[in-house]
C-alpha positions in Angstrom: 130.6 81.1 118.7 131.2 82.7 122.0 133.2 80.7 124.5 130.6 79.8 127.2 133.4 79.5 129.9 134.2 83.3 129.7 132.8 85.2 132.7 131.6 87.9 130.3 129.6 85.3 128.3 128.3 83.9 131.4 127.1 87.3 132.6 125.5 87.9 129.3 123.6 84.7 129.5 122.6 85.4 133.1 121.2 88.9 132.0 119.4 87.3 129.2 117.8 84.8 131.5 116.8 87.5 134.0 115.3 89.5 131.3 113.2 86.5 130.1 112.0 86.0 133.9 111.1 89.7 134.1 109.2 89.4 130.8 107.2 86.6 132.2 106.6 88.6 135.5 105.5 91.5 133.6 103.1 89.4 131.6 101.5 88.1 134.7 101.6 91.2 136.8 98.5 93.3 137.9 98.3 96.7 136.2 100.0 98.8 139.0 102.9 96.3 139.3 103.5 96.0 135.5 103.4 99.7 135.3 106.2 99.8 138.1 108.2 97.3 136.1 107.8 99.4 132.9 108.6 102.6 134.5 111.7 101.1 136.1 112.8 99.6 132.9 112.1 102.7 130.8 114.1 105.1 133.1 116.7 106.3 130.7 119.4 106.9 133.4 119.0 103.7 135.3 116.6 101.5 133.5 117.2 98.5 131.1 116.4 100.5 127.9 119.1 103.2 128.8 121.7 100.6 129.8 121.1 98.5 126.6 121.5 101.6 124.5 124.7 102.4 126.2 125.9 98.8 125.6 125.0 99.0 122.0 126.9 102.4 121.7 129.9 100.7 123.3 129.6 97.9 120.9 129.5 100.3 118.0 132.7 102.0 119.2 134.3 98.6 119.5 133.2 97.7 116.0 134.4 101.1 114.5 138.0 100.5 115.9 138.1 97.0 114.7 136.7 97.8 111.3 139.4 100.6 110.9 141.9 97.8 111.5 140.3 95.5 109.0 139.2 92.9 111.6 135.5 93.5 111.1 133.7 94.7 108.0 132.5 98.2 108.1 129.0 96.9 107.8 129.1 95.4 111.4 130.2 99.0 112.7 127.3 100.6 110.7 124.7 98.1 111.8 125.7 98.5 115.6 125.7 102.3 115.2 122.3 102.2 113.6 121.0 100.0 116.4 122.4 102.3 119.0 120.8 105.3 117.3 117.4 103.5 117.0 117.5 102.5 120.5 118.2 106.0 121.6 115.3 107.2 119.4 113.0 104.7 121.0 114.1 105.9 124.4 113.3 109.5 123.6 109.9 108.5 122.2 109.1 106.6 125.3 110.5 109.1 127.7 107.4 111.4 127.0 105.1 108.6 128.3 107.0 107.4 131.4 105.2 109.7 133.6 101.9 108.4 132.5 103.1 104.9 133.2 104.3 106.0 136.6 100.7 107.4 137.4 99.3 103.9 136.8 102.0 102.5 139.1 100.8 104.7 142.0 98.4 103.0 144.3 95.0 104.6 143.9 92.8 105.6 146.8 89.6 103.6 147.0 86.7 105.6 145.4 83.2 105.8 146.6 81.9 106.3 143.1 82.0 103.5 140.5 85.0 103.4 138.5 84.6 104.5 134.8 85.6 102.0 132.3 88.6 103.0 130.3 87.7 104.8 127.0 88.7 103.2 123.9 91.3 105.0 121.7 92.8 104.5 118.2 96.1 102.8 118.2 98.6 104.6 116.1 101.3 102.4 114.5 104.4 103.8 112.9 106.0 102.0 110.0 109.4 102.8 108.9 110.6 102.0 105.5 
């Protein structure tokens, strides 16, 4: 169990708490604000997703070194490496949609014509086996 008095563990706990707070704000935000939150989080260079991916990559390198020295089982290194790779893949997939999300975040000028209701679209769900 991690030592809760270590500054690094306290930082991890604070970040976790802030992410939970951001999740609650996202759930309650109006569409343009929610889009701002998502666009910021999905920015691969400065956003949450990119930083978490970098964090997992660093964790994978840590686990590699320690598995080579027999401290950790190789499965830990492989799992962290797989997680970093999967997060990177998700980031690449989402990157193509960030411009669309940013468009929703822009304030729209009031229109004199009635707004068209959003058109329904089929949702595509990917399943990996």
